[in-house]
N, C-alpha and C positions, 0 to 999 in steps of 0.2 A: 504494500500500500503506500501512496506516496506521503511524503513527510507532512505536506499541507493537509491533506485529508485526515491524517492522524491527529494532528493538531486541532483541526476544526472539530472533530468528533471528541476530542477531550474536552475543549472549551464549551461545547454544546452540553456535554455531561455535567460540568461543574456549573454552568449556568441553571441548568434544570434543578440540581440540588439546591442552589442558592434561592430559586424561586420557591420551592417547596418549603425551605427554611422560613422564607418570608411570610408565606400563607400561615405557618404556624404561629409566627410571632404576631401577626394581624389578628389572628383569633384569640390569642392570649391577651392582646391589648383591648380588643373589643369586649372580652369577658370582664375584664377588670374596671375599664372605663365606660364602655358601651357606647362611645360617640365616635362615629366615623369621621366627622369633621376634623377631629384633632389628630387622626391618624397621618403621620408624614412617613411614607415608605423611604427605606434606606436605598441609596443608588448603587449599581453595580459599576465598578471601576476595573476594567482589565486592560492592563498595560500591554502595549505591542512590544514584545521583547526584542524582536529585531531592530525596531526603530530605536528604542532606548539604549541598545548596544552600540549602534551607529552614533548615536549622539554623544554617548559617553567618548568614544574613541576619537570623535571630531574635536570635542572641547578639551581632552586631555584629562589628567587626573587633578588638575587644579583649576581654578575659575580666576581669571584675571589678565 
């Protein structure tokens, strides 16, 4: 299997797990507080590893 396909599948699995956990967190919040208007869902931030590696290589080990 291609590297990109493996990476895509892995990211998709991670995101699905995070979504399930978010649902459980939301249910817990609604049971304790009971108001959907106060619910602020957490955001998913997935860093592009290749982009971050290239940025570090370009900028070097120090900033200045």
